N, C-alpha and C positions, 0 to 999 in steps of 0.2 A: 504494499500500499504506500501511496505517496507520503502520507503523514508519518508512517513509520520510518521512511527514508530521512525525512527532515529531523525526526527525533534522534536517529542514529548520528546524523551529522552534528546536531547540537552537543552531543555527548562525547564526540571523538577526541576533544582536547582534554577532557577531564576524566575519561573512563579509567577505571583501575585495572591495569594490565600487569600480569605477573612478569617479572624480568626474565628475559630469554637467557637460557643456559648457554646458547651459542650465538655468535654474532649474526645480526641480520644483514646480509649483504646482497641477497638476490630477491627477485619477485616471489619465487617460491618460499623463501624464508619469511618474508613479510606476510604473505597471505596465510601461510601455515600457522605462524606464531599468533597473529592477531585473531584469526578465525577461532583458534582454540580458546583464547581468552574470552572473547565475545560469546562464545557458545554457552558460557556459564550463566549468562543473564538473559538471553533472548529466547523468545517463544520458539517451539519446534518448526512452525511454518516459516518464520523468518530465518531460521538456521538453514532450512532446506532451500529457501530462495537464494541466500548468500552462496551456499555451496554450488548451486547451479550456475550462477553468474560468474563466480570466481573460477570455476572449471573452464568456462569459455575464455576468460581473460588469460588465465595460465597458459592455454594452448596457443593463443595468438601473441601474447608478449614473449612467451618463452619462460619456462620454469627457472632457467639458470641465467636469465638476463640480469645483468648487474644493476642494482637499484640506482646507484648514483649517475649512471649513464642514461636513465630513462629521460625521455624528452617529449615534447608535444607531438612531434612527427610520428613517433612510435605509438603513442596513444591513439591518435586520429587514425593511423593506419590499421591498428588492431580493431578499433571500433567499427571502421568501415567493413572490414572482413566479417565481423560478427553480425553487422547489419545485413550483409549479403546472405549469410547462412541462416539468419533467423528473421529479424525485422528491425526497423529503425527504433521502434518503441523499445524492444528488448535490449538493443545496444545501448540506448539512453538509460534504461533502468540499471543495467549493469555498470555503466560508467559512474552513476550516482554512488554505487556501493564502493567501487574502486577509489573514488575520491575520498571517501571516508578512511580508507586504509592509507592512502597517500598523505592525507592531512595528519594522521597519527604519526607517520614516518617523518614528516616535516617537523613536527613538534618534539620528536625525539632527536632531531639533529641528523637524521639519516638522509635527508634531501635538503639542498641548499636554498631552493625556491619553491614556491607553490605555483609553478607554471600551469598546472592542470586546472587552476581555478578560472582561467580566462578562456578555456575551451568551451565553445557553445554547443548546445545540444543539436543533434541531427534533426532535420525537418522531417516530421512524420507525415507520409502521404495520407490524403483524406480517406482512402479506403482502409487504413490501418487505425484511424482514430476512433476512440470509443465515443458513442453517442452521449452527449451530455444531458441525460434525462433529468427532468426537474418537475416539481409540482406547481400547478397554478395556485392561487390563493384559496379556491374552493377545494382543491385536492389537499392542501395543507390541513384544512379543517376536517376533512375526511380522514387523513392520517392520524390526527389528534384523537379523534373519536375511536379509531382502532387502537391506538396506544393505550387509551383509558381501560381497555379490556385485558391488557397484559397483567400477568401475575406481579410483576415489578412495576406497578403503575406509575409511581413517581419518577423512577428512572426513565421509563419508556416515554412518558408525556414530556418531561423536561428535555430529554434528548432531542425530540422532534421540534419542540418549541424554540429552544436556544439555537438550533441549527437553522430553522427556517425564519426566525424573526430577529436573529442577531448575526446570521451569516458566518458562524464560527466554523473554523477547520475542526475536523474530528478531535485532534489532540487538544485543541483550545477548549472544547466543550468538556473533555474529560477532566481538564485541570481547572475548570471554573469553580470558584467557591462562593458560598453565600456572602462572605465578607467582601467580595469583589463587587457586589451588587448594591447600589444605593436606591432602594425602593421609595425611601422617604424624602428624597432630595427635593428642595423647593427653590424655584427661581427667585432670587433676592429682590428683583425688580417687580415682577408680576405677581409674585406669591403663588404662582401656579405650580402644580406638581411636574417635576422633570426627572423621573427616574432614569438611571444610567448604569451600564455595565462597564466595568473596567477590566480589560485584558492586560494583565500586568505580570511581570516575573515574580516567582516565589518558589520556595522549596527547591532550589537548584533547577528550576524550569523557567525557560524563557520563550516568549512567543517567537514565531518565525521572524528572522532578521533582527531580533532583539528589540523590537519596537513595541512599547506599550501603546494602547489605544482605548478611547472611550466610545461606547456605542449607545445612543439613546434607546430607551426601551419603549416600544409601542404600547398602546392601550391594551391590545389583545394579549401581548406577553405579560404585561403587568398583572393582569387578572389571573393568569396561570401561575405566575411566580407566587402571588399572594396565597393561592390555594395550597401550595406546598412549602411555604416559607419556613425556614429554620434560621437560628441565630448564627450558626457557623457550620463548617464542614463542606465537603464537595457536594455539588448538585447531583452528580450521578454517583449513586452508591452501589458498591459491589456487595453482593449477598454472600460471598465466600471470601474469608480472609486468606490472602496469599501469603505464602512463605517463600523465601529466597532459597535457591539451591545452594548458594554460598553465603554465609552470614554477612560478610562485609562488601559483597558485590553491589554495584549500583543498579537500580531499576532501569530498564530501557523503556518502560511504560508503567503508568500507575494502574490502569484499569481498562480493559477492552470490552465495551458493551455490544460486541457483535452478535452475541446470542439474543440479547434483547431486540436489537435491530433486525435480526432475521425473523424473529417471531412477529414483530410488527409488520414487516413487509409481506410475510406469508398471510397474515390476516387481511391485509389491504387487497392482495391478489385474490384471495378467496371471496372477498366481498365485491370484486369486479373492478377494483382500482389498479393503479400502476405501481410497480416496484421501482425504486431508484437506489443509488448508492448512498452511503452516509454523506459522501462529499456532494451529492446531488442536492442536499438541503441548502448548501451554500449557494449553489447555482439558482435554487428556487428563490432565495433571499434576493439575490442581485437581479434576477430576471423579473420578479414581481415589482420591484421598486422601479426599474427602468421602464417597464410597461406602463406604470403609473406617472411617468414623466418626472420622476425625481432626478435632480441634476447628477450627471455622472461623477463629478468631483466628490460629491457627498457619498455616493455609493462606494466609490473607490477608497475613500477615507475610512469608512466603516469596515470594509473588507480588509483593510491593513495593507493596501497597495501604495507604493510610493507615488504613483501618478495614475492617470486614467488610461494608459496604453494597453495594459492587460485587459481592462474592461472592454475597450473598443475591439480587441482582438477576438475575445471569446463571446461577447454579447452584442456586438454591433449590429447583427441582423435584427435585433429586437427594436432598434430605433432607426432602421434603414430608411423608413419613410418619414419625411418631415414636410409639413405643409408650407414651410417657408420657400420650398422649391417653386411655388407658384408666384413668388414675388418677382421673378424674372420674366413673366409672360405679359403680353400686351394687355390682357384683360384686367390685370391688376395694377398696371403702371399708371402713373399720372398722365394727364392729357398729353398727346403727341403734337398738338397744334402750336405749341409755343415755338418761337423762332430760335434756332441755335445761334449763339454768338460765334464770332470767328475764333478759330483755333490758333 
């Protein structure tokens, strides 16, 4: 999952890795040592994902390639070969994992530069892109009604609500706490209610790109949050207390609500609705606001984007028609009878 990759990258500089008994000099040494250390804290599906991608990169880069001689040309060549054998998307996914390993190597002084940071992703052909399925405002309400029927009602409803009404990335929803939400905030000038959610670093976790942000809470979400309100703790609660396989090892994630999410989607489909991915709730948030003509710079800010470019890239089709296009036609222009002055 994309959010898992971002989580991995955030922890690559601080992860607790056992010292290597032998010097790390080759690609094989690096991949072997770090994979073994990370295996202690990652979930089985993530371990298998890493193993698959690293095997592809081991083959193309060469198990015995000297680490200090690695350069941009070697990386791009290997990625191109992987893309040819698999797909551009697979090559990009694997490169994200390799960057985590190379960043660790740089932090350990095994690489002199982070040349790999400037390598751009391969362009994924349209036929390989996943459809960005999302819910309309009506479908969001339908999803909420289905979530209320789940055995873990609070977690199911809150997951759908903060995903669709705050536009949170899955990992941001998982790390959101009640103390990050100001339900009783009042505008000092108008004295009107202005509840807001703060996406902010805490407990060794940092939002993507390290940027904290504040998102206003809409009336619909306000009512839902009031229904489940608690003084503190995480909004999404795990029913099972997890234990680490290694006492002092860092967590790669706090809680994964995938079982709750799966049940909600299954109930939605059984009732004739449409299933989407957890990330699709973020798309729903952006899409519904843009359709309602909310300015793109506001939506970008709430999503946590540095500017509106990504919004235009992924959601531009929702605002492709603009009535201002008629301003250039004769029917809507001022009278043509006036005499033009000399140029």
